[in-house]
N, C-alpha and C positions, 0 to 999 in steps of 0.2 A: 728682521728689522729692514731689511732693504724692501720684503716685501711690503711690510706696513707703510713704508715710504712712497713705494711705486702707487698704491691704494689712495694713499693722500693725497699725492699730486693728480690723479684721474679724478677723485671724489671733487679737489677745489677747482680744476679746471670745467668741469661739469656744471657745479655748484655756481661759480663767477658767472659761467656763460647765463645760466636761469637767473640768476640774480640781476644781470646788466640787460637781459631783452626787455623788459618792461619800461627800464629808464632810459633805452636809446630812444624813442620816440618823444622822448622830453628833451633830449641831450641836441646840443650843439657844438659845433665846433669851436673850440678854443684857441686851437692851437695853428699856426701859418709856417709852413716851411717855405725855405727859399723859392723863389719862383723858377730856378733854373735847375732845379731838382727834379729828378724823375718820379713820376705818381707812384706812391707807396701801395697801390691798389690798382686791378685791373678791371675794365669793363668788358663783362665778355660778352662776345657776340661767337656765336656758332654756328656751323652749316650742317647741322645733323641730320636738316631734311632737305638737303640739298638747295638752301638758300640761307641768305646770311640773315641771322633772327638774334634777338637778345635773348640770352640763357633761358629769361623769366618768362619768356612768349612761347617756348616750344613746350608744346604738351605730352612730353614723354620724361621717362626717367633718366635724366643726364645729369653726369658730373662734368665739373671742368675745371682744369688748373690754367692758369692763363701764364703769361710770360714773368710778370714780376714775381708770382707765388713761385714758380719753378725754380727763378734765381734763389728769393730768400730761402728756399729750403734746400739749396744746394741738391737740386736733383739731377742725374746725370742718367740714369738708365732707368731699365723696367722694374727691378725690384725695387726702389726707392719710390716710383710714383705711384704702384701699385698698392702702398702700405696705406695712401690717403683715399684707396678707392674701397667703400664698403661692400660693394657687391662682387669683387673682385678676388678670386682664392688661383694660387698657382703651384705647380709642381715643377723642381728643377733639381739635374745633378751637377749642373756646372753651366757657367755662363753660356748663352748661346741653346742651351735645351733646356726649355720652358716650356712647359704644357698650361695655359691658360682655362679658366673657368669662371663664368658667372652665376650668379644666384643659384649656386649647388648643383646646376647641371653637370655633375662630375659623377662617373664610375669607375674612374681610375686607369692607369694603364694606357694611357692616350700617349701621343708623341713620338712613337716608335715611327721608323720610316714604313716600314710593312701593315702599319694600323690605320685607324680611322684618321679620316679628316677632321681638324678642330671643329669644336662648337663655338668658338667665339672669334672672330674676323679681327685683322688688324688691317690698318691703313694709313699710309704714310700720303699725306694732301689727299689727291683724289683717288688715289692710285692703291690697289688692295696687296697688301704683302705678307699676307698668311701662308704660310708654309707649312709642309708637313714635317714633324721630327724635331720640330723646336720654334717658337717664336722668334721674331726678327728682332733682335735687342738693338734699336736704333739710338745711337750716344744722341742725349738730352742737350742740346745748346742751339741758341738763338732759335728758339721753338715758340711761336704764337701760342699755342695752347693744347692740351691733351684732353680730348673727350672721352669721357666713359659713357654709353649708350646700352642700358641694362634691359634684358628681354629682348624676345625675337626681332630682328632688323631685317627680317627676310623679305619685306618688300622693297625697301630700296639698297639692299646691300648684299642680300645672296647667300647663298649655299652655305658659307661657313660662319654666318653671323647668325646661327640658331639660336645661342643664349645671348649673344651681346655683341657689340663691337667696340674697338678701343681707337681711336683714331688721334693719330700725331700730325699736327697743323703747323707747317714751317714758316716763319716769317718771309714775305714776300719783297724782292726788290722794288726798291720807292725809287723814282725818278725826281722826287722833290728836294732832295738833298743828301749831301755826303754823310756818313755816318761810320763808325767803325768802333769796335771794343777789343778790349784783351784784358782775358782773365788767367788767373795763376792759382795754383794751389800746392801745399805741404801738409803732410798727415804722418801722424804715427799711430800704428796698431797696436793695442792691449796685444801682447803674446806673440806679436808678429813684427814685422819691417814697416819700412818707411815706404811712402806711396806720394802721389801728387798729380797736377793734371794741369796742361796749358792750352787755352781755348782762345778763337779768336775769331772777328766777323769783320767785314768791310762791306758796306753796301755804297755802289758807286753809280751816280747817274753818268750816262753816256751820251744823251741830251734830254731834250724834254720829253720823249718819250720812250724812251730806253734806258734801262738800268740794269745793274749786273751785281749779284750779290754771293758771295764768296764766304763759306766757313770753313775753319779747321781746327782740329783737335787730337790731341794725345793727352792718355791717361794711363797713370801705372796704379793698380790696386795691391797692395801689399799682401804676403802670402802670410796665414797665420795655421794653418795644417802643419805639422810635424811629424815627418816619414820617420818612425822610429825605428831601434831594431828589433827584428824577431825570426823566429825559425818556423817552417814547416814540416813535419815528418810524414811521410807515406807509406804504407803498409806494403811487405811486412814489417813489423817491428817486433824484433830486432832484426837487420838486415835489409831495412828498405832504405828508400835515399830521403834523406835530410838535407833541408837547402838554407840559407837564410840569406838576408835583403840588406848585407852590409855595403854593398857598393851603391845604393841606392838612399843609404840614411840621409835626411838633410832636414833641416829645421826650416818653418815658413816656407815651404816648398810649392804651395799653390798661389805663385803672382800671376798676373792677370795684365797684359798691355793690350791697347786699344789706341787706334788712330785711323785716321780718314779724313773726311771732306764732304761738302756740300758745293755746288756750285747751281745759281738759278738765274737765268737772262730772262726778263719781261720785256716785251715790244709792243707798244701800243701802235697797232696798223692805222687805228682812226681813231673816231671819239667812241666807238661801241664795239671794236673789236681788239681782243690782246692774244698773244702767244707767250706761254711760258716753257721753255723748255729747262728742264733740269737733271743733274747726274748726281747721286751719291756713291761715294766709295768708303767702305768702313773694314778694316782687319782687326780679327782679335787672336793675339796668342796667349793660351792658358796653360800653364804647367802643375804638373801635381794632381791631387784628388782636391776636391771642395766639400769630401764629406769624411767624418772621423767615425771612427769606430769605437763607442762607448765600452766596450769588453777591454781596449788596451789603454785607451786614457781619454781626458779631455782634451780636445783638438788634438788627438792622436790617431796615426794608423799607422801599418804596417802593411807595404806594399812590395812586389818582388820585380816588379818591371818598368821601366819607366813609363810615365802616364805625360798625355799632352794633349792640346786641342788648338788647331788652327781654324778660324771661321771669317773667312772673306766673303764680302758681297758687293755688287754693283749693280745700280738700278739706274736704267735711262727713262726717263719720263716725257711727254709733252702734254701739255693743256691748252686748249683753244678754247677761248670765252668770249661771246659776241651777242648780237640781237640780230632777229630778223622780226622785223615789224618793232614790236613792244613784247616779243618774247624772248625769254633768255635762251640761247644755245651754248651748251657746253660738250666739247669732246676731251674725254683723259684715256690716255695710251701708256704702256708703261712695258719695258722688259726688263726682268730682274733675274741674273746670273748669281748663284751661291755655290760655294764650293767649301767643303768641311774636310780637317783630316782629323783624325782621333787615333789615340795608342794607349790601349787601357790594359791596366794588369787584370788579370783572369785566373788567376791562382783559386780564389775561393772558390770557383768552379771546380777546379780538381780536388779542394780539400773536401768540399762536398761530398762528391761522388766517390772520392776513395772510403770515406765512411759509409755512404750508401753500399758500397759493395763489400763491407767489410769481412761479411761471411765467407766470401769467394777469395779472400785475399786481396780486396782493394783495387785499385785501378790495374796494380803488376797483376792480379789473378783473372780479371774480368776483360781487360781491354788488351789491345796490341800494340802500345807505347814502344816500340822498337826503332831502333835504328838502322842503319843499311845492313850491318853487319847481324843484326837479329837480337842486340843487346837490349834491356831495357833502360830505359832514360828516363830522366826527370821529367815529370808528368807536367809542371805549371804552365800556362796560356796565358798569351795576351793576344788584344784583339786589334788588329790594325784597320780603321774602318773610313772609309769616303763617302761624301753623297754630293753629286753636282747637280743642282737643283736649278731648275728653267723654269721661269714663269713669264706668259705674255696674257695682258688683258687690254681690253679696249671697252671704252663707255661712251655711247651718246644719248642726251638726253636733252629735253627742253622744260622749259615752265615757261607759264604764261606769268602776268603780272601779278606781284604778291598784294599789291592792293587792292585787285579786284574780288569783289564779293564770292565768284566762283573761281577756281583757279587750280590748275594742275601742275604735276611732274610726272613726267614720261620719259621712256627710253630703252634700248638694247643695251644688253651686255654678253660679251664674250671672254671667256677664257681658258689657256691652256698650260698646264703646270706639269712638268716632268719630273722624275728624279732618277739618276743613276746611282745604284745602289751597291757599294762594296766594302762586305765584312768579311775579313781574314781570320779565324781564329788558329793562332800559330803556336806548334810546340817546336821549339828548335831543336834540331837534330833528327827530327822523325823522318825515316825513311820513305825513301819515294815510293814503291811500291804501296805502303800503307797511306800514303797521303793523298790529297785529292790531285787527280792527274793534272800534270804541268804544272804542279805548285807544290814541289818538296817542301816539307815543313809544314804544311797546310794540313789541319785536322778537317776542318769543315770550312766550307766557302759560302756566302750568297753573293751573287752577281745578276742582280735583277733590273730590269728597267719598267718604270713605274708612269702612267700618263692618266692625269685627270683633266677632264675638259665638261667644261660649263656654259651653257647658253640659256638667255633669258631675255622675256621683255616686263616691265615693270610699268606702273603707273599708280600715280595717287590722286584724289582730287578734294579739293573742300571746298564746302558751301557755306557761306554765313549764313544760317537761318533766321536768325536777329544780329544786331550788332553785339549781342552778349553770347551767343551761342553757336557755334561751328560742328558742323559734321564730316568728317573724313572716312573715304574710303579709297583702300588701295589692296593692289594684287601683284603678284609674280608668278609668272609662269614660266618654268625652268624645265630644262633638259639638261641630265648629267651622263656621261659617257666614260665610263674609267677601266682601265686595261693594266694588266702586269705579265711580264713576259722574262725568261731568264733561267738561272740553276740555283739550287741552293741544296747543301746536303754533304756527305762524306764524298770521299773517292771510291775508286773501284781498281783492286789490284790487276793491272792488264794482263798479268803471267797466265801461262797455261796450266792447266791441272792435267800432268798425263795420263790419267786414266780418262779423260772427257775429249782435250785434243781441241777445245776451244779457247779464244783469248776469252780475258776475264773471268776464268773460272779457279784461277788459281786461292789457294786458302794463306794466310786470313783475307779476307776481302777488302778490309781497310782496318785503321786503327782501332776504331770501335766495334770492329765485327759484325756491322749492318748489312743484311742483304737486302733491304729494301730502300732505304733513304740514300739520294744524291745519286751518284753516277748511275747507279741501279735502276733509278727511275727514270731516263734518259730514254728520248725517242730515237727508233732506229727509222730505217728508209721504208719499211712497209708500216709504219704507224704503231707497231708494236713498242713496248718497252725494254730494257735490255734485260730485267727482271723477268718478265714473261719470256723473253727467247729462251733464256738460260733454263727455266723450268720446264719447257717444251721442248727441250732438245733443237730448238732453232738456232739460224746463223746469229752470233753476239757480234759480229766485227763491223755491222753497217751502222754505225753511230750517226746520225745527222749533225751537221755543225753547229756551235753555240751560235746561238742567235743575238746574245749579247757577250758583245768583245771581252775576253779574261776570262772566260767561263770554259769548262772542258767540256760542255755538250748543254742541252738545254731539257729541262725535265717540268718545268712550267710554263706550259702552251697548250694549244689546241691544234692538233693533226688534222688538216683539211690537204684531200686530193696531191699527196706528198709534201705538202708544206706545214711549217709549224708558224701559226698566228697567235697572237696575245689571246692569253683568258681575258675575258672582257664580262662588263655589268653595265647597265643601262636602268635609267628611268625617268619619269618625268611626271610632274604635278603642279599644284598651285598653293602657293602661300598667300595670306591675307591678313590684312589690318584695318580693323574699325576704329575711331575714334570721336568721341564725343566730348566738345571742351564748352568751359560755361565760364563765364568772365564776368562775376556780377559787378564788379568795381574796379578800378583803378589798381593794380597792383595786388590782386587777387584772383586766381583761377584755380578750377577743378576741371578735370576729368577722369575718362572713363575708357579703359581701353581692353579691344579682344585681338589678338594675333597668333601669329603662327610663324613657325621657323622650322627647317629641315635640315639634315645631313647627308650626303648621298651615301649609298652605300658602296661595297667594293670586293675586292678579291681576298682570298685567305691564300697564302702562299703552300700550304699545305693541300696536296692533291687530293685528299680522302677527307679534307673539310671544305662546304659547300661556301658559295660568297654570301656576306652577309646584307641586310636589307636598309634603305633609309631607315632613319629614326626622326620621328617628330614631334616638336613640342608647342602645346597648345597653353596660350599665356592670358591672363584676365588680370587686371589692374585697377584701382582707383587712386588719383594722385593729388597732389595740390602745390601750388606754388603760390607764397606770398611776398611781396617786399611793401614795405611800410617804413614809416619815419624818413619819407625822401630818400629812399633805398637805404639806408643806414643800417636797418633789418630786412634778413632772407629767412623763409624757413621754407622748406619743401620736402616732400615726402610721399611715398607710395606704398602700398599695399597690394599685396598680388599673390594670386594663385596659379602655377601651372601643372600641366599633366604631361609627362613623356613618355610616349609611348615605344615600347618596343626599344629601348637605348640600347646603343651598341655597347659592348662590354670587352674592352681587351684585358688579355692575360700571358702569362708566360706558361705553354702548356707542357705535354713530354718533352726532353730535349729542350727545352727553353725556348722552343717554338712560342712566336707571339701569333695568337688564336684571337680571331674577332668574332663573336655572334652576337645575335638578338638577345638581349635580356626580358624580363618581364617592364611591366609600368612602374613607373615614380611618380609621387605625387609632391610637389613642392610649394612650401607656404611660406611667406616672408613679409619684412617691412624692411623700407630703406629711407634714413631721413638724412638731411644736412641744413645746416644752421649757419649764418654768418651777423655778427654783429659787429656795428664799429660807434666808438664811443669816444669822440675826440683822437688821442692819439692810439688808443687803443682797438684792436682788430682780433675778433674772436673769431674761431671758425671749429664746428664739429661735426662729423659726419659716422653715422654707424647703420649696422644692418643686424637682423636677425633671420636667420633661415633655417627652417625645417625641412628637411629632404628625406623622404624613406620611400623605399619600396613599397609595392603594393601587392605583390604576389613573391613567391617564392624564387631565388634565383639559383638554377643548378647547373650542374656541369657541363649537359648539354641543354639546345635550348627548350626542348621538351622535356620536361620532370619526367622521372618514372615512375613517382608517385608513391613510394614506399618511403620518402625522406631521406633513403641512403645517399642521393647526390646531389644534396641542398646545401648549396655554398653560403648562402645568407637567405635565413628565412623570410618571409613577408614582415613590413615594419622595421628593416634593416634601416639605419642611418646611411643616406649615401656619404662616401670619403672626403677628404679633402679639406670642403668648406667647413670653415668654423659655425659654430652655431650665432656666438656672439662677434661683432667686429666694430671696432669704436676710434677714431683717432679725432683728436683736437689739435688745434695750433693756437698759440698767443702773440701777438706780436706789439710792442709799444714800443712808439719812435716819438721822438722830442727833438725840437729844432733847437740847435746848439752852434751857437754863433752862424757860419756862411753855410754849415751843414747840418745834417741829421743823424742823431744818434739813436739807437735802438736796441731793445733785448727781445730775444724770441724764444720760444718754448714748442714742441713738439711732443707729444704723448700718443703711444698706439697699442691697441690691446687686442689679442684675439685669443677664444676659448678654445678649447682642444677639438681634436678631431680624429676621426679614424684614419688611420693610414692607408687602408685597403676596404675594399666593399665583402670582401670573403672573409668570414668569422674566423677561420682557422689561420689563414695568412694575415690577418689583422693583429692577432695575437702573436705570431710569429715577429712578426716587423715590431710591434708597438706602435700607443699610440702618439699620435702628434702632441704634443703638451701646450698647453697655454703659456702666453708669456705677454709680457708688458716691455715697451722699449721706450725710451725719451731721448730728446736731443734738445742742446740749448746751444743758443748763438749770442753773441755781444758785438756789436760793428756802429762803424761809421761812415756815412755819404757824406760826399761833396759833389759840387757839379759834375768833376770831372774823375773823380777818385772813389774808391770805398774799400774799405777795409773790416775785416772781421775773423774772430775767434770762435773757433766752434768745438762742439763737443756732440759725437754721435752715440747711441747706444748709451747712454751715460753709468748704465749699472751694470755694463757687462753683462748682459742677457745673453744665455745661450737659445734664444729662439730657434724653434724648429721649423724649417722652409718644408722639410720632406724628409720622409724614411723609405729607405729601399736598399735590395740585396742585389748582387751582382748576377744572379743565374734563379730559376725556379726552385731550387732545391736547396739554396744558400741560406736557409734559417738559421744557420751558424753564426752568420756575421751580418746583423742589420746593422744599415750603414745610416748616418745622421747628415744631412745637411744643414749647417747653422747659418743664422744672420752674421752678418759682420761682426767681431769683437767692438770693445770701445775704440772709439777713432776720435783723435784729437788734432785739430789741425788750425793753419791759417790759410784767408782767402783774402786776394786783393784784385784790385779790377781798374781798369783807364777806360774811359771814352773818349773819341775824337772825333 
C-alpha cells in the first residue's frame, strides 16, 4: 500500500509538471502578495565562471539552490541539499565523514586519511575547503545559494574538481540597511528522541562604506539508533572468554549537537576596491553509531565500547576585489584548521579474526593477546583516532570586462594541505612487551604526517564569433607534490633473547606475532631496518628517532645520508576546456563542451606497495538551457560521455591496510535535466539524472592482471558503485495571499534507484546492495512581513533509505552495517525578521 502511494505521488508530481508546462506560456499572475513580504522565489545569479552571471546564461551543467529555496525546504546540512542535486551521490558513516561523487565517477573506498584526494571539490565562497577524509559539512543558514557544477572543472577550480564542484556562497554584509532574523525549530523523530535548532543573523551597517554580518547557530539532531544488549564469545568454547555490552546499552544513542558561527566584515575602500575578511567556526559532537546491524534488528546495533566523534574547524579568509582600469582583480586567501577526535568500537574485527583462525583456536590460539602476567585477555578492540588538518590556499586572478566581445579570466593558484594522522587500536590490559613500544595497551598505531601541495596557472578566453555564437577555450597547467612520513604497525618486544643477546629479539615479537610490520620496519642509523639487522646478525639497538611525534620510530620514509625524509610523489600536466555556445534567440541556448580533469597521485603507506599515479577524466557533453513565458518556464539539460583513465581504486588489503592502486579505464554516459514552472501561486521544480557507468577492462587484485582470471575482482562491464542509475526529485509549492500574509503548502518527493555498495563483485555481495528508496516531505505554513510559522513532516513514509553500507574491517563480512536516512521527523518552525 505504502509503495503504491509513493509511486502515485511521484507519478502525480511528474504528470502535473508535464501538464502545466505548456500552460505556463499562456498563464498570467493572478495573485498578488502583500508588498512587504519577502519574494517567494529567487532570481539566481551564480559565479561558477568567476563572474556574476544569471544561471541561464552560463553554458555549463549547473544546478543552484537559492536563499529562499534553502529556507523553504528547511535545509541545514549536506545530506539534505544533495538530495536535490541529481548528479551528486555520496557515502557516509557518520556526520563529518562523507565522501562526495558526481556523475558516477566513483570507485568506492575513498575518504580514508591515507587514501586518494577527493574527486569533487568543495568551496566556501572563493576558498576551497576540500579535505581528505570527509567533506566539510558547513551548517546551512543565511546562505545566498549552493551551486553544483557537474563535470570536470579543472580549468578554473583545480585538482580536486575532477568530476565536479560544489560551492556554498554566503550572504555578504550590506551597508545599505540594518537587517536581522531569528529562526527556531523543535522536532520529534520516529523511533527516536527530540531535537531542534536555533539560528540567528544580524547585518549591521557601520557606515555607508562598511558593514558587519554575524551568524550563529545551534542544532541538536535526535538519536534513533538503539544499542541493544548482546554478547560475544571467543574461542576456545567452552573455556574461552564471553563478554556483554550491558554497561553501554542505550536507546537513541546517536544524537548529534552542532554549533558555531560566521562573521564577515565588508569594507569599501573606494568606489572600486572592497576588502572582505571572514571567519567561520563550527563544532560537532556526535555520540554512538549512525549505522544499524540488520542481523540485530531495525535501527539496532550491539556495540561493546563507547563511540563518539568531535569535529571542530575554523577558517579565516580574506577576499579583496577591485579594478585596475576596467579589469576586475580578485585575491582570495584562506587558512583552515580542522581537528577531529573519534572513539570507535572495533569488536567486529576481533570477532571476524577469531572465526578466521578457528582451526588453530581463534585469537587465543594464534595471537598473543596477553597481559603483563602472561594471561590471555579479552580481545575486544576500540580505535581512538585524531586528525589535525590544515589548509592554506591563495588565488589571484584578473578578468577583462564581461561585455567585451573578447574576454578572459586568468590567474594563479597555490595550496598546501597537511594532515597529522593518529589511529590507536587499543586492547585494554594488553601487556607492555607485546604492545606498540611506548604505548602500553596499543596493538597497532598509525602516526603519520601527510602533505599535499598544488601549484597552478589557469586561463580561459571567450570570443563572440557572432552575436549568437561564442567560442571559449581554457587551460590549467598544474604541478602537484605530495609526501607522507611516519609510523604504522605493531610494536616489537624490546626484550633480549638469552640465546641471541641483542635487544628486540625476545618472543613473542608483539601481540600479533608479526616479524615484518611496525617497529620491525623502522630505520636504524645505518639505513637498514630493524628486521634486516635482526636477520643478518647486526646491531639492533640504534633506532633512529620518530620523525612524527607520538610514534615509537619511523618505518615510512626515505633514508638519505643518515637522515629520514618523507616519501614523495609529484607530477605535472595540463587540463583543458573547450566550449561552443549558440544562442539562436532570447531564452534559448545550446552548448557543446570538451573538458578534462585530474586527481593527483600519492603515496601508499605500505612500504612494499608503490605510489599510485594521477587519474584523468575526459568529458564530452551537449547541453541546453531554455527560459520561456517571461521567465515562468525553465528547462535545462545535458547529455554527456566521460572516459575515466586508470582510475584510482582504494580498498582494505591484508590486516585492513588501506591500499590505493590505479585500476582500469571506465566509461560513463548520462543525462541530467532540471525544470521549473510557475503558474500563479504554484511553483513546480523537477530535477533528475540517468547514469550508466561501467569498467572497460577487468579490475584485478594488482594493477596488472595475471591473465588467467584468478585475480579478477570485477570483470569488464561491471557497473561502478555508489551512484544510482536513476535519481529524481520534485518539489511543489502553492502559496496564496491570506489577509496581510501568505499561506502555503509544500511537498517534496525524492527517489533513487539501487546501486552496488562496492566495485568488487565478491565484496559487493557480502555487503549487500544499496536498495532503492523514495522519500517525501510535507510542509504547511504562514508568512507575515516579520514572522513565519510552519508545521512540517520529513520522510513521511518513514522510509529506511540506505545512504551507505560498510563493514568495520576488510574481513568483517559477518556484520555488514547500514547507514539509513533520518526516520520520519515531525516538527514546528518559527522565525522573525527585524
